[in-house]
C-alpha positions in Angstrom: -51.1 -3.5 29.2 -49.2 -1.1 26.7 -46.0 -2.9 27.6 -47.7 -6.3 26.9 -48.6 -4.6 23.5 -44.8 -3.8 22.5 -43.4 -6.9 23.7 -45.8 -8.8 21.5 -44.9 -6.5 18.7 -41.2 -7.4 19.0 -42.0 -10.9 19.0 -43.8 -10.6 15.9 -40.9 -8.6 14.0 -38.4 -11.2 15.1 -40.6 -13.7 13.9 -41.0 -12.3 10.4 -37.1 -11.5 10.3 -37.4 -7.5 10.3 -34.1 -6.0 11.0 -32.9 -2.6 11.1 -32.4 -1.0 7.8 -28.6 -1.7 6.5 -27.6 1.9 5.6 -23.8 1.2 4.9 -22.4 -1.0 2.2 -20.5 -3.0 5.0 -23.6 -3.6 6.9 -24.4 -6.8 4.5 -21.2 -8.2 5.8 -21.3 -10.2 8.9 -18.6 -9.7 11.8 -17.5 -13.6 11.2 -17.0 -13.4 7.3 -14.1 -14.8 6.0 -14.4 -13.0 2.8 -16.8 -10.5 1.2 -16.9 -8.5 -2.1 -19.4 -5.4 -2.0 -20.8 -3.5 -4.8 -22.4 -0.2 -3.1 -24.4 0.8 -6.3 -24.9 -1.9 -8.9 -25.7 1.1 -11.6 -23.0 3.8 -10.3 -20.2 1.1 -10.2 -21.1 0.0 -13.5 -20.8 3.5 -15.2 -17.6 4.4 -13.6 -16.1 0.7 -14.2 -17.1 1.3 -18.1 -15.5 4.8 -17.9 -12.5 3.9 -16.1 -11.5 0.7 -18.9 -12.0 3.3 -21.7 -10.5 6.5 -20.3 -7.6 4.7 -18.9 -7.3 2.7 -22.9 -7.1 -0.6 -20.6 -9.8 -1.7 -22.7 -11.3 0.8 -25.3 -14.8 0.4 -26.2 -15.6 -2.7 -23.6 -18.6 -2.6 -21.0 -17.4 -4.8 -17.9 -20.7 -3.3 -16.5 -22.7 -5.9 -18.1 -21.0 -8.5 -15.6 -21.9 -7.3 -12.7 -25.6 -8.3 -12.6 -24.7 -11.8 -14.0 -22.7 -12.3 -10.4 -26.4 -13.2 -9.5 -26.8 -16.1 -12.0 -24.2 -18.0 -10.1 -26.9 -18.4 -7.2 -29.6 -19.0 -9.6 -31.2 -15.5 -9.6 -32.2 -13.4 -12.5 -31.3 -9.6 -12.9 -35.2 -8.8 -13.3 -36.4 -7.4 -9.9 -33.0 -6.1 -8.4 -32.5 -2.7 -7.3 -29.5 -1.3 -9.3 -29.2 1.7 -7.1 -28.6 -0.4 -4.0 -25.7 -2.4 -2.7 -24.9 -6.1 -4.0 -22.5 -8.4 -2.1 -21.0 -11.8 -2.2 -19.9 -13.1 1.3 -18.1 -16.3 2.2 -19.0 -17.1 5.4 -17.3 -18.6 8.5 -16.8 -22.3 7.8 -17.5 -23.2 11.1 -21.0 -22.0 10.7 -21.4 -25.1 8.4 -19.2 -27.5 10.8 -18.2 -26.1 14.4 -15.2 -28.5 14.6 -14.1 -27.7 10.8 -10.6 -25.5 11.1 -9.1 -26.5 7.9 -11.0 -26.9 4.6 -13.1 -24.7 2.7 -16.6 -25.8 0.9 -16.5 -22.5 -1.0 -19.6 -22.9 -2.8 -21.6 -24.2 0.7 -20.1 -21.1 2.1 -21.0 -18.6 -0.4 -24.0 -16.0 0.2 -25.5 -13.5 -1.9 -27.0 -10.7 -0.7 -29.1 -9.2 -3.5 -31.0 -5.5 -3.0 -34.7 -6.2 -3.8 -36.5 -3.9 -6.2 -39.3 -6.0 -7.0 -39.4 -9.0 -5.1 -42.2 -10.8 -6.9 -40.0 -10.9 -9.8 -37.0 -11.9 -8.2 -38.6 -15.0 -6.5 -40.8 -16.2 -9.7 -38.1 -18.6 -11.0 -38.2 -20.3 -7.7 -42.0 -20.7 -7.5 -42.1 -18.7 -4.2 -44.1 -15.5 -3.3 -43.2 -12.9 -0.7 -45.0 -14.3 1.6 -43.2 -17.5 1.6 -40.1 -15.8 3.0 -42.1 -14.3 5.8 -40.2 -16.5 8.8 -36.7 -16.2 10.3 -35.7 -19.6 8.8 -34.0 -19.8 5.1 -36.6 -21.5 2.7 -35.4 -24.1 0.2 -36.2 -23.7 -3.3 -34.6 -24.6 -6.8 -31.9 -26.0 -5.0 -31.1 -22.9 -3.0 -32.0 -21.5 0.2 -32.9 -17.9 0.8 -34.0 -15.5 3.4 -35.6 -11.9 3.4 -34.1 -9.2 5.6 -35.2 -5.8 5.1 -34.7 -4.9 1.3 -32.3 -7.3 0.8 -32.6 -11.0 -0.5 -30.1 -13.6 0.8 -29.2 -16.7 -1.6 -26.9 -19.4 -1.2 -26.5 -23.3 -1.3 -26.5 -23.6 2.7 -29.4 -22.9 5.0 -26.9 -22.3 7.7 -24.8 -20.0 5.8 -27.4 -18.0 4.4 -28.8 -17.3 8.0 -25.4 -16.5 9.6 -25.1 -13.9 7.0 -28.5 -12.6 7.3 -29.0 -12.5 11.0 -24.9 -11.8 11.8 -23.8 -8.6 13.5 -22.7 -5.9 10.6 -19.1 -5.3 10.3 -19.4 -1.4 11.0 -20.0 -2.0 14.7 -16.2 -2.9 14.8 -15.3 0.1 13.0 -14.9 3.6 14.7 -17.1 6.2 12.8 -14.1 8.3 11.8 -12.7 5.6 10.0 -16.0 4.4 8.3 -16.1 7.6 5.9 -13.5 6.0 3.0 -15.9 3.0 3.1 -19.0 4.9 2.3 -18.4 6.2 -1.3 -16.1 3.4 -2.9 -17.1 1.5 -6.1 -16.1 -1.7 -4.9 -15.3 -3.1 -1.2 -13.2 -6.2 -0.2 -13.1 -7.3 3.3 -10.9 -10.2 4.5 -11.3 -11.8 8.3 -8.3 -13.2 10.1 -9.7 -15.6 12.4 -12.3 -17.4 9.7 -9.1 -18.7 7.6 -8.6 -21.2 10.4 -5.4 -22.9 9.9 -4.4 -21.2 7.0 -4.2 -17.8 8.9 -2.4 -19.9 11.6 0.1 -21.6 9.1 1.2 -18.1 7.4 1.4 -16.9 11.4 3.6 -19.6 11.8 5.8 -19.0 8.9 6.1 -15.2 10.0 7.6 -16.4 13.5 10.0 -18.6 11.8 11.2 -15.9 9.6 11.4 -13.6 12.6 13.2 -15.9 14.9 16.4 -14.4 15.4 19.4 -16.1 16.3 22.5 -15.7 19.0 23.8 -13.0 16.6 20.8 -10.6 18.1 20.6 -9.1 21.8 17.6 -9.6 23.5 15.9 -6.3 22.8 15.9 -7.3 19.3 14.3 -10.4 19.7 11.8 -8.8 22.1 10.9 -6.3 19.1 10.8 -9.3 16.8 8.1 -11.0 19.1 6.1 -7.9 19.6 6.0 -7.5 16.0 4.8 -10.8 14.7 2.2 -10.7 18.1 1.0 -7.3 16.3 0.5 -9.2 13.1 -1.3 -11.9 15.1 -3.9 -9.5 16.5 -5.3 -8.2 12.6 -8.6 -9.3 13.1 -9.6 -7.8 9.6 -8.8 -5.9 6.5 -11.4 -3.7 4.0 -10.1 -2.6 0.8 -11.6 0.4 -0.7 -11.3 0.6 -4.4 -12.6 3.9 -6.3 -12.5 4.4 -10.2 -13.3 7.9 -10.6 -10.6 9.4 -12.6 -8.2 6.4 -12.4 -7.8 3.7 -9.7 -7.6 4.3 -6.0 -7.2 1.4 -3.6 -7.2 2.0 0.3 -6.2 -0.9 2.5 -7.0 -0.3 6.1 -6.2 -3.3 8.9 -8.4 -3.6 12.1 -6.9 -5.0 15.3 -8.5 -7.1 18.1 -9.4 -5.0 20.9 -8.4 -7.3 23.5 -4.6 -6.4 22.1 -5.0 -2.9 21.7 -2.7 -1.8 24.5 0.1 -3.8 23.1 -0.5 -2.9 19.5 -0.9 0.5 20.4 2.9 0.4 22.2 4.5 -1.2 19.3 3.4 0.7 16.2 3.6 4.1 18.2 7.6 2.8 18.6 7.5 1.7 14.4 6.2 4.9 13.3 8.6 7.0 15.3 6.6 9.8 16.8 4.3 12.3 15.6 4.3 14.1 11.9 3.3 13.3 8.6 5.9 12.6 5.7 6.8 15.9 3.2 8.6 16.6 0.3 9.4 20.2 1.3 12.6 22.0 -0.2 13.2 19.5 -2.8 13.8 21.4 -6.0 11.0 22.2 -8.5 11.7 20.4 -11.7 10.8 17.2 -14.1 10.6 14.6 -11.6 10.2 11.0 -12.4 9.8 9.7 -9.1 9.4 11.1 -5.4 9.5 9.6 -2.0 9.4 10.9 1.5 9.3 9.6 5.1 9.1 10.8 8.6 10.1 9.4 11.7 12.5 9.5 14.5 15.2 7.0 13.8 16.3 6.7 17.3 12.8 5.2 18.3 12.2 2.7 15.4 15.9 1.6 14.7 15.3 -2.2 16.1 12.2 -2.6 14.0 14.0 -1.5 10.8 17.3 -3.4 12.1 15.0 -6.6 12.1 13.0 -6.1 8.6 16.5 -5.3 6.8 18.2 -8.5 8.5 15.3 -10.8 7.7 14.9 -9.1 4.0 19.1 -10.1 3.5 18.7 -13.3 4.8 15.6 -14.5 3.1 16.4 -12.8 -0.3 17.9 -15.3 -2.6 20.5 -13.9 -4.9 21.8 -10.8 -2.6 24.8 -12.9 -1.9 26.2 -11.9 -5.0 26.1 -8.3 -4.0 26.8 -8.5 -0.2 28.2 -11.9 1.1 26.5 -13.7 3.9 29.4 -13.1 6.4 29.1 -9.3 5.9 24.9 -9.7 6.6 25.3 -8.7 10.0 28.1 -6.0 9.6 25.9 -4.4 7.1 23.1 -4.4 9.5 24.5 -2.8 12.2 26.3 -0.2 9.9 22.8 0.9 8.6 21.4 0.8 12.0 23.8 3.3 13.3 22.8 5.9 10.6 19.2 5.3 10.5 19.3 6.5 14.2 20.5 9.8 13.4 17.5 10.4 10.7 14.5 12.3 11.6 13.0 12.0 8.3 14.3 11.9 4.4 13.2 12.5 1.1 14.4 12.3 -2.5 13.7 13.0 -6.1 14.8 11.4 -9.0 14.8 14.4 -11.9 15.0 14.3 -15.7 17.7 17.1 -16.2 18.5 17.0 -20.0 20.9 15.1 -22.4 23.8 17.2 -22.8 27.0 16.3 -21.9 27.1 18.2 -18.9 24.3 16.9 -17.1 23.5 13.3 -18.2 20.1 12.5 -18.4 18.8 12.1 -14.7 20.1 13.3 -11.5 19.3 12.1 -7.8 18.6 14.9 -5.1 18.2 13.6 -1.3 17.3 15.7 1.9 18.3 13.8 5.3 16.9 15.5 8.4 19.3 15.1 11.2 19.9 16.8 14.7 23.6 16.2 14.3 24.6 16.4 10.6 28.6 15.6 11.9 27.6 12.9 13.7 25.7 11.3 10.7 28.6 11.9 8.6 31.1 10.4 10.9 29.4 7.2 10.0 30.5 7.2 6.5 34.1 6.1 6.5 33.2 2.9 8.6 30.6 2.3 6.1 32.2 2.7 3.0 35.3 0.6 4.2 32.8 -2.3 5.0 31.1 -1.9 1.2 34.6 -2.3 -0.3 35.3 -5.2 1.8 32.1 -6.8 1.0 32.4 -5.9 -2.7 36.0 -7.0 -3.1 34.9 -10.5 -1.7 31.8 -10.5 -4.0 33.8 -9.4 -7.0 36.3 -12.1 -6.6 33.8 -14.7 -6.1 31.9 -13.5 -9.4 35.0 -12.9 -11.0 33.8 -9.2 -12.4 35.1 -5.8 -11.1 33.8 -3.8 -8.6 34.0 -0.2 -7.9 35.8 1.1 -4.8 34.6 3.9 -2.8 36.6 6.6 -1.3 35.4 9.4 1.2 36.5 13.0 0.8 35.5 15.3 3.5 35.3 19.1 3.1 35.7 18.6 -0.8 34.0 22.0 -1.8 31.9 24.8 -1.0 28.5 25.5 -2.8 26.1 28.2 -1.7 27.9 28.8 1.6 27.5 25.1 2.3 30.7 22.7 3.0 30.5 19.8 0.6 31.8 16.3 1.4 32.4 13.8 -1.9 32.3 10.0 -1.8 34.2 9.4 -4.9 34.1 5.9 -6.8 36.9 4.4 -8.4 35.4 2.7 -11.3 38.8 1.4 -13.2 37.8 -2.1 -12.4 34.2 -1.5 -14.1 34.0 -3.2 -17.5 34.0 -0.4 -20.1 30.1 -0.7 -21.5 29.1 -0.1 -17.9 31.1 3.2 -17.2 29.7 4.5 -20.5 26.0 4.0 -19.9 26.4 5.3 -16.3 28.4 8.4 -18.2 25.4 8.4 -20.4 22.5 8.3 -17.8 24.1 10.5 -15.0 26.8 12.9 -16.7 30.4 13.6 -16.6 30.4 13.5 -12.1 28.5 9.9 -12.4 31.3 8.7 -10.2 30.8 11.3 -7.6 28.4 11.6 -4.8 28.1 15.4 -3.0 26.8 15.8 0.2 26.4 19.3 1.4 25.6 20.4 5.2 22.7 22.9 5.9 21.6 23.5 9.3 20.5 20.3 10.4 20.0 18.4 7.1 22.3 16.9 4.6 21.6 17.5 1.0 23.1 14.8 -1.4 23.3 14.8 -5.2 23.8 11.5 -7.7 24.7 12.8 -10.8 26.2 15.8 -12.6 23.1 18.8 -12.3 25.2 21.4 -10.3 22.2 23.7 -10.7 19.8 21.1 -9.3 22.3 20.7 -6.3 22.4 24.4 -5.7 18.6 25.0 -5.9 18.3 22.4 -3.4 20.6 23.9 -0.8 19.2 27.0 -1.4 15.7 26.0 -0.5 16.7 23.8 2.4 18.8 27.2 3.8 15.5 29.2 3.2 13.2 26.6 4.2 11.5 27.0 0.6 8.4 24.6 0.0 10.1 23.6 -3.5 8.4 21.0 -5.7 5.7 20.2 -2.6 3.4 22.9 -3.9 3.0 21.5 -7.4 -0.2 21.0 -8.4 0.0 17.6 -9.4 1.1 16.4 -6.1 -1.7 18.5 -4.4 -4.1 16.7 -6.7 -2.6 13.3 -5.5 -2.3 14.4 -1.7 -6.1 14.4 -1.8 -6.3 10.7 -2.7 -4.1 9.6 0.3 -4.3 9.9 3.9 -3.3 13.0 5.7 -1.3 11.1 8.5 0.8 9.3 6.1 4.3 8.6 7.3 5.7 7.2 3.8 4.6 8.3 0.4 5.9 7.5 -3.2 5.0 9.5 -6.5 5.8 8.3 -9.9 5.5 10.2 -13.5 5.4 7.9 -16.1 5.4 10.6 -18.9 9.0 11.6 -17.6 9.9 8.2 -17.3 9.0 7.4 -21.0 11.0 10.7 -21.7 13.9 9.5 -20.5 13.6 6.4 -21.8 13.2 7.8 -25.5 16.2 9.8 -24.8 18.2 6.8 -23.6 17.3 4.8 -26.4 17.1 7.4 -29.6 19.4 9.9 -28.5 16.8 12.7 -29.0 16.8 16.4 -27.9 15.0 16.8 -24.8 11.5 16.9 -24.8 9.3 20.1 -23.7 8.2 19.4 -20.1 4.7 18.1 -19.8 2.9 19.6 -16.7 1.2 16.4 -15.2 -2.0 17.0 -13.7 -1.9 13.7 -11.5 0.8 11.2 -10.3 0.8 7.5 -9.4 0.9 7.9 -5.8 1.3 5.7 -2.8 1.3 5.9 0.7 1.6 3.9 4.6 0.2 5.4 7.5 0.7 3.9 10.7 -1.2 5.1 13.9 -1.5 3.4 17.4 -4.7 1.4 16.0 -4.4 1.6 12.3 -1.8 0.6 9.4 -2.9 1.7 6.1 -1.8 1.4 2.6 -3.1 4.2 -0.3 -2.7 3.5 -4.0 -3.6 6.2 -6.7 -3.3 5.5 -10.4 -4.8 8.2 -12.7 -6.0 7.5 -16.3 -3.3 9.6 -17.7 -0.7 7.6 -16.1 -2.2 4.3 -17.4 -2.0 5.6 -20.7 1.3 6.6 -20.5 2.5 3.2 -19.1 1.1 1.2 -22.2 4.1 2.6 -24.0 6.6 1.3 -22.0 7.1 -2.0 -24.2 7.9 0.4 -27.1 10.7 2.2 -26.0 
């Protein structure tokens, strides 16, 4: 008797459309959706959006939050009765829900469905002449030229009954996301989901174009061709991607990709090769100073050299205008030379610094630290690389009818802080006088020399004239000092990035602007500003994940507004 009662109760619950509570914002996105935009909290997102556009000076005095509730008007709903503390979602349903044979066109209006959070259902239904009991059944009800159905505390509205029912009844997207990877999507302000398969021929055409780009010719060996095929197959295995946008204190964007479980083993094998082993990027040993930009990457170049070779080769062949620098006949040789250098790297990091405007240092200098198992083997690649650069440059210069510099390698040229320093000297006699004058002003009197110091299993590089910065970098590497990596601004930015990142980039617009003013006004060096946060970006690659992070704090938006005034 008890079992029969449970069975009847279950049937009744299904009949009236009662479903489990959708606790996460992405619960309102069905797994087959082509696209969705989710606002986790109309009130909170609106408040943060208003504060963001004002604090960043992008739109002073504006209140863009007033547009959020207006999304409901596009579906015939008023804002009355909305629960402004709950998620609001606009979903583009799978086109095949409307027509299973449709693999080409989109019917945007018919596929669009609004998932509106219910505060007062009676008020929400009043414009349609409906009452709450009218939505008790499992099917969408037509009223006022719209179809709608109720699931829990969410009202689903759209122009097509099949689309509405597919979104309301579909299995929630978070069921495809491991618990550990859901957390970033629970505290965002705007979420954007894009499914791959639901885009039909649009996605297929994109993959076909990618395959054509990475179709390697006879110049490549079979292993390279297999690597290119694996790369395209990995892209083909993307099931969906989710972007998480946060507006607290600035603009933060995280884009995470999710792959088809059936291809998990192949995807993991390829991504593990491309990531080049364990370890995350870091800025250790770069000297402290007024950095305009900082970069770091980690990975065993011997493991991912083929992938790097293919990407570089395709970039050269697909980018118009590069022939002016590297003639097409030299593309293959340049790629091969750079691949050999890449194989020796285990990580790298670099910074561009503001060093003043005196005649001794110029305005900026670049410091780089290259990690390698054998620095001498890495440096042995240089003579052949420079010879190739000179040959390619000479041909490009002859075609263009302009002068080109000539690179000359000078090993064992000096000693700095106990480290042997090698020089790459640049013969600039063929360069126009105004170019030489500008480079001298920017980089100082040694602008035509690149210095390379060997320190243990590292090569420290200086481009520019700041010998003091170079010496500090050498000493930091030798003593394994943290250097600029413990700067508070970098620590603050790091909290916005994945802790597993393989690549990171940071930019301080305040120092960029200061250098710009120095160069254009010949002003005295300004007092250093201590930034509280930086523009930061990172890429993370794991066996089941490719993730991109971007963070732009409000102060950096303000600095960016002044670029046009230099």
